C-alpha positions in Angstrom: 98.9 110.5 156.2 98.1 112.8 159.1 95.0 115.0 158.6 97.1 118.2 158.9 99.3 117.1 156.1 96.3 116.1 154.1 94.7 119.5 154.5 98.0 121.2 153.5 98.2 119.1 150.4 94.6 119.9 149.5 95.3 123.6 150.0 98.3 123.3 147.6 96.1 121.6 145.0 93.4 124.3 145.3 96.0 127.0 144.8 96.8 125.7 141.3 93.4 124.7 140.1 93.5 127.5 137.6 96.4 125.8 135.8 95.6 123.6 132.8 95.5 119.9 133.7 97.2 117.3 131.5 95.9 113.8 131.9 98.4 111.0 131.6 97.2 108.9 128.7 96.5 105.3 129.9 96.7 102.4 127.5 96.0 98.7 128.1 98.6 97.9 125.5 102.3 97.9 125.3 103.6 98.7 121.8 102.5 95.7 119.7 103.4 94.4 116.3 102.4 91.3 114.3 100.4 90.1 111.4 96.8 89.4 110.2 95.8 85.8 110.1 93.2 86.0 107.4 90.7 83.2 106.5 87.7 83.6 108.7 86.8 86.6 106.7 87.1 84.9 103.3 84.0 85.4 101.2 83.2 88.8 102.7 82.6 91.5 100.1 82.8 95.3 100.5 79.0 95.4 100.5 78.8 93.2 103.5 77.6 90.1 101.7 79.2 86.7 102.6 80.4 83.7 100.7 82.6 80.8 101.8 85.0 81.3 104.7 88.0 79.3 105.7 89.5 79.8 109.1 93.2 78.9 109.1 94.7 76.5 111.6 96.7 77.6 114.6 100.2 76.5 113.7 101.3 79.8 112.2 100.8 81.5 115.5 103.8 79.9 117.2 105.8 80.5 114.0 105.3 84.2 114.1 105.6 84.4 117.9 109.0 82.9 117.5 109.8 85.7 115.1 108.8 88.4 117.6 105.1 89.0 116.9 103.0 89.9 120.0 99.7 90.6 118.3 97.5 88.9 115.7 94.6 90.5 114.0 91.9 87.9 113.4 89.4 89.0 110.7 86.0 87.4 110.7 82.7 87.9 108.9 79.7 88.8 111.1 77.6 86.2 109.2 80.1 83.5 110.3 79.5 84.4 114.0 75.7 84.9 113.8 73.3 83.3 111.4 71.2 86.4 111.4 71.7 90.0 112.3 68.9 89.6 114.8 70.4 86.5 116.4 70.6 86.7 120.2 73.5 84.2 120.5 76.8 83.4 118.7 75.3 80.7 116.6 77.4 81.0 113.4 79.3 78.3 111.7 82.8 79.5 112.6 82.3 80.5 116.3 84.1 77.4 117.7 87.0 77.6 115.1 87.4 81.3 115.6 87.5 80.8 119.4 90.2 78.1 119.1 92.3 80.5 117.1 91.9 83.3 119.6 92.6 81.2 122.6 95.7 79.8 120.9 97.0 83.3 120.3 96.4 84.6 123.8 97.9 81.4 125.3 101.3 82.5 123.9 101.0 85.8 125.7 100.3 87.6 122.5 97.3 89.9 121.9 94.3 88.8 119.7 92.6 91.6 117.8 89.0 90.7 116.8 88.1 92.3 113.5 84.6 92.3 112.2 85.3 92.3 108.4 81.9 93.6 107.1 82.7 97.1 105.8 79.9 98.6 108.1 77.3 96.5 106.3 75.2 93.3 106.4 74.1 92.0 103.0 74.4 95.3 101.3 72.8 97.5 103.9 74.7 99.9 106.2 74.5 99.3 109.9 72.4 101.9 111.6 71.6 103.5 108.2 69.0 101.3 106.7 70.6 97.9 107.6 70.9 96.2 110.9 70.0 98.4 113.8 72.5 99.9 116.3 71.0 97.5 118.9 71.7 94.5 116.7 75.3 95.6 116.1 75.7 96.2 119.8 74.3 92.8 120.6 77.1 91.2 118.5 79.7 93.1 120.5 78.0 92.4 123.8 78.2 88.7 123.1 81.8 88.8 122.1 82.7 91.1 125.0 80.9 88.8 127.5 82.8 85.8 126.1 86.2 87.5 126.4 85.7 90.0 129.3 88.2 88.2 131.5 90.9 88.0 128.8 93.0 91.1 129.0 94.9 90.0 125.8 91.9 90.7 123.6 91.5 93.8 121.5 88.1 94.7 120.0 88.2 96.1 116.5 84.7 97.3 115.9 84.7 97.1 112.1 86.9 96.7 109.1 87.0 99.6 106.5 83.7 101.4 106.7 83.0 103.3 103.5 80.4 105.7 102.1 78.7 106.1 105.5 77.2 109.1 107.2 80.0 109.7 109.7 77.8 111.4 112.3 75.4 108.4 112.3 78.2 106.0 112.2 79.8 107.5 115.3 76.5 107.0 117.1 76.5 103.4 116.0 80.0 102.9 117.3 79.2 104.6 120.6 76.4 102.1 121.1 78.9 99.2 120.5 81.4 100.7 122.9 78.8 101.0 125.6 77.7 97.4 125.0 81.3 96.1 125.3 81.8 97.9 128.6 78.4 97.0 130.0 79.3 93.3 129.3 82.2 93.6 131.7 85.1 94.1 129.3 86.3 97.3 130.9 90.1 97.2 130.4 90.5 96.1 126.8 91.4 98.5 124.0 88.8 99.2 121.4 89.7 100.3 117.8 87.4 103.0 116.3 87.0 102.6 112.5 86.8 105.7 110.3 85.1 106.3 107.0 86.7 105.9 103.6 88.3 102.5 104.2 90.2 103.6 107.4 92.5 105.8 105.3 94.9 108.1 107.3 94.0 111.2 105.3 90.4 110.9 106.3 91.4 111.1 110.0 94.0 113.9 109.6 91.7 115.9 107.3 89.0 116.0 110.0 86.5 113.9 108.0 86.1 111.5 110.9 85.9 114.1 113.6 82.6 112.8 115.1 84.5 109.6 116.0 86.7 111.6 118.4 83.5 112.4 120.4 82.9 108.8 121.3 83.2 108.4 125.0 84.4 105.4 127.0 82.5 104.5 130.2 85.7 102.9 131.5 88.2 105.6 130.7 87.5 109.3 131.1 90.7 110.2 129.1 89.6 107.9 126.1 93.0 106.3 126.1 91.5 102.9 125.6 89.8 104.1 122.4 92.3 103.9 119.6 91.9 105.1 116.0 92.0 102.3 113.3 94.1 103.2 110.3 95.1 101.3 107.1 97.9 101.8 104.5 99.0 100.1 101.3 102.0 101.2 99.4 101.1 100.8 95.7 100.2 103.8 93.5 96.5 103.9 94.4 96.8 102.7 98.0 94.5 99.7 97.2 97.0 96.8 97.9 96.3 95.3 94.4 99.9 95.6 93.1 103.2 94.2 94.2 104.9 97.5 93.2 105.4 100.0 96.0 105.6 103.6 95.1 105.8 105.4 98.4 106.6 105.0 102.1 103.3 106.5 103.3 104.9 109.4 105.2 103.0 111.9 103.1 99.9 110.6 104.8 101.2 109.6 108.2 103.1 112.8 109.0 99.9 114.8 109.0 98.2 112.0 110.9 100.9 112.2 113.6 100.2 115.9 113.9 96.5 115.2 114.2 97.1 112.6 116.9 99.2 115.0 118.9 96.7 117.8 118.6 93.9 115.6 119.8 95.9 113.6 122.3 95.0 110.3 120.7 96.6 107.1 119.5 96.2 105.1 116.3 96.7 101.5 115.4 97.8 100.4 111.9 95.7 97.2 111.6 96.4 96.7 107.9 99.3 97.6 105.7 101.2 95.6 103.0 103.3 95.4 99.9 104.9 93.0 97.5 107.7 90.6 98.3 110.4 92.6 96.6 113.3 94.9 97.5 111.4 98.0 96.6 108.6 97.3 99.0 111.1 96.2 101.7 112.7 99.6 101.5 109.5 101.6 101.7 107.8 99.5 104.4 111.0 99.6 106.5 110.9 103.4 106.3 107.2 103.4 107.3 107.8 101.1 110.3 110.8 103.2 111.4 108.5 106.1 111.5 105.7 104.2 113.4 108.1 102.8 116.0 109.8 106.1 116.5 106.5 107.6 117.4 105.0 104.9 119.6 103.6 107.4 122.0 101.0 108.0 119.3 101.0 104.7 117.4 99.9 101.8 119.5 101.1 99.1 117.1 100.6 97.4 113.7 99.5 94.2 112.1 100.7 93.5 108.5 98.5 92.0 105.8 98.5 89.1 105.6 99.3 85.5 106.6 96.8 82.8 107.5 94.9 80.9 104.7 96.5 82.8 101.8 98.7 80.9 99.4 102.3 81.9 99.3 102.0 83.3 95.8 99.2 85.8 96.7 100.2 89.3 95.9 100.6 90.4 99.5 101.3 87.0 101.1 103.1 86.7 104.4 102.2 83.1 104.7 105.4 81.0 105.5 106.7 78.8 102.8 106.4 75.0 102.9 110.0 74.8 104.1 109.3 77.1 107.1 111.1 80.1 105.5 109.4 83.5 105.5 108.4 85.9 102.7 110.8 88.6 101.6 108.7 91.5 103.0 108.3 89.9 106.4 112.0 89.1 106.8 113.3 92.3 105.4 110.8 94.9 106.6 108.5 93.6 109.3 110.4 91.2 111.5 113.0 93.8 112.6 110.3 95.8 114.2 108.4 93.1 116.1 108.6 93.7 119.8 108.1 90.1 121.0 105.6 88.8 123.6 107.8 89.8 126.5 107.5 93.4 125.5 106.2 95.7 128.2 105.4 99.4 127.8 108.2 100.1 125.3 110.1 98.3 122.6 113.6 98.6 121.3 113.6 100.2 117.9 115.1 98.3 115.1 118.6 99.5 114.5 118.4 98.6 110.9 116.5 100.4 108.1 117.0 104.1 107.5 115.0 106.7 109.4 112.6 108.1 106.9 111.1 111.3 108.3 112.8 113.3 105.5 112.7 110.6 102.9 112.4 111.7 99.3 111.2 108.4 98.0 107.5 109.3 98.4 107.5 111.2 95.1 104.0 110.3 94.3 101.3 111.5 96.7 98.7 108.8 97.1 95.2 110.3 96.9 93.5 107.5 98.8 90.4 109.4 99.7 89.5 110.1 96.1 90.5 106.7 94.8 88.9 104.6 97.5 85.7 106.3 98.3 84.7 109.2 96.1 82.9 107.3 93.3 81.3 104.0 92.5 84.3 103.2 90.4 86.5 103.6 93.5 84.2 101.2 95.4 84.4 98.7 92.6 88.2 99.0 92.6 88.3 98.3 96.3 85.8 95.5 96.0 88.1 93.8 93.5 91.0 94.4 95.8 89.1 92.9 98.7 88.3 89.8 96.6 92.1 89.5 96.1 92.8 90.0 99.8 89.9 88.2 101.4 88.1 85.8 99.0 89.0 82.2 98.3 86.8 79.8 96.3 85.1 77.0 98.1 87.2 74.6 95.9 90.4 76.1 97.3 89.1 76.1 100.8 88.0 72.5 100.7 91.5 71.4 99.4 93.2 73.3 102.2 90.8 72.2 104.9 92.0 68.6 104.7 95.5 69.6 106.0 94.3 71.9 108.7 91.3 70.3 110.4 93.2 69.7 113.5 94.8 72.4 115.6 97.9 70.4 115.7 98.6 70.4 111.9 102.1 71.5 111.1 102.9 74.8 109.5 104.5 73.0 106.6 101.5 70.8 105.9 99.2 73.8 106.0 101.3 75.8 103.6 101.8 72.8 101.4 98.1 72.3 101.2 97.5 76.0 100.4 100.2 75.8 97.7 98.6 72.7 96.2 95.2 74.4 96.2 96.4 77.6 94.5 99.4 76.5 92.6 100.1 77.8 89.1 101.3 81.1 87.8 98.9 84.0 87.8 98.3 86.2 84.8 96.8 89.4 83.5 93.0 89.9 83.7 90.7 88.2 81.3 89.4 84.8 80.4 91.8 81.9 79.8 91.6 78.7 77.8 92.0 75.1 78.9 94.8 72.9 77.5 94.9 69.3 76.4 98.2 68.7 78.1 100.0 70.1 81.1 103.5 71.6 80.6 105.8 73.9 82.5 103.5 76.8 81.7 100.3 75.0 82.5 98.4 76.0 85.5 97.1 73.1 87.7 93.4 72.8 88.7 92.5 75.4 91.4 95.5 77.4 90.5 95.4 81.2 89.7 95.5 81.8 85.9 94.6 85.5 85.5 94.1 88.8 87.2 95.3 92.4 86.9 99.1 92.8 87.2 99.7 89.1 86.7 102.0 88.0 83.8 102.1 84.2 84.0 100.4 81.4 82.1 96.8 81.6 81.1 96.6 77.9 80.2 94.8 75.5 82.5 95.5 71.8 82.8 93.3 69.5 80.7 89.8 69.3 82.1 89.7 72.7 83.7 89.0 76.2 82.4 90.3 79.5 83.6 87.3 81.1 85.2 87.0 84.8 85.9 86.3 85.5 89.6 87.0 89.3 89.7 89.2 91.8 88.0 92.2 90.6 90.1 91.7 86.9 90.2 90.9 84.1 87.7 91.1 80.5 88.6 91.4 77.1 86.9 88.2 75.3 87.7 
């Protein structure tokens, strides 16, 4: 450009500097959609204590990519990546296995979302609020960011479902982690910011997480790489503990959309789920119609959950042993998956009714009160988490035999999971053993009790139905 033209252009710019400037929001992501692959988080409780994890194999990845998934959320416990909160290296038991999963995801062209599944805690103590220091949490993220800095298909999810934290202090903790990620050289990847009260939409739209919006990004002045993390379950209390869906979530997500527009931000729905039935298919379809219709403000979604879960788990998306998919996935999720070739936009699903004026959400879900207001709410969520993310070591060891190698087939993985957790689940309470198996007898390792279950409570001879939590009892 000639200097005279340059000066003319600068003069023109100067003449309009009094006008408001709107920054184009930049995102490292196209619109993405996929599933959670749970297992590396198994054993993690809502107080941040750990138990026995089981990372699933990699064969489900290609299965879901073939169905159109272009992102996988990979939940993992902090304790499984580092032996101590003060560790200076990734020295945990699941580091290699987790890395194998992540590399297998990104090799397909899909995105891998790392999710630290600790509820803002380590062994009962809140990070930066009496527990591990901000520097220790930042060290975890510095190590992970260093490891994956050159992989632009990695998304960093700072923390799963913080609850009962001081939000101002928590925002400072997260800022420290963001700074550590960028300082490690991971400067282009998206980072998900986790809000208080289990990542509920109403806590964002109600302004309760306002300090999180003040977090800055050393790599992006417009903060477009900092995306808000949001969860949604469609049962009556929003906990994900029931297969019955009662709403489509728009009572919470319509105000959230307004909030996102007002603050020029994006959100990512990293967990949502419902039962495998027609009612949930209808509601979840309406929800995803809304999300995909507003992708300027919703970066994507990952449904809960496939991975190491048995096919009869309440919210299971794990493929069946014959390779077929669960009802909710086929009817409500698959139509909205953009595929790995998706760029900056995706073709909306032509099926499923638009739901912006739906009248089905007759019951407003008060998630903020049921999830975080009292100890009872915390206990309820803890039970739900046990249902979502806890598998006994006996089940894990049974499944592990079929999935030790990365090349294990999808059918063999699912068959092993089914074998480990077979049997019909029942209502909560203790169960008795039986001297002989019958059509109503639950095999060893099978589920035999738990809230909302109505099946057999009788275990095969030699095993006893053992209470694990309010939502899960198992023949041991």
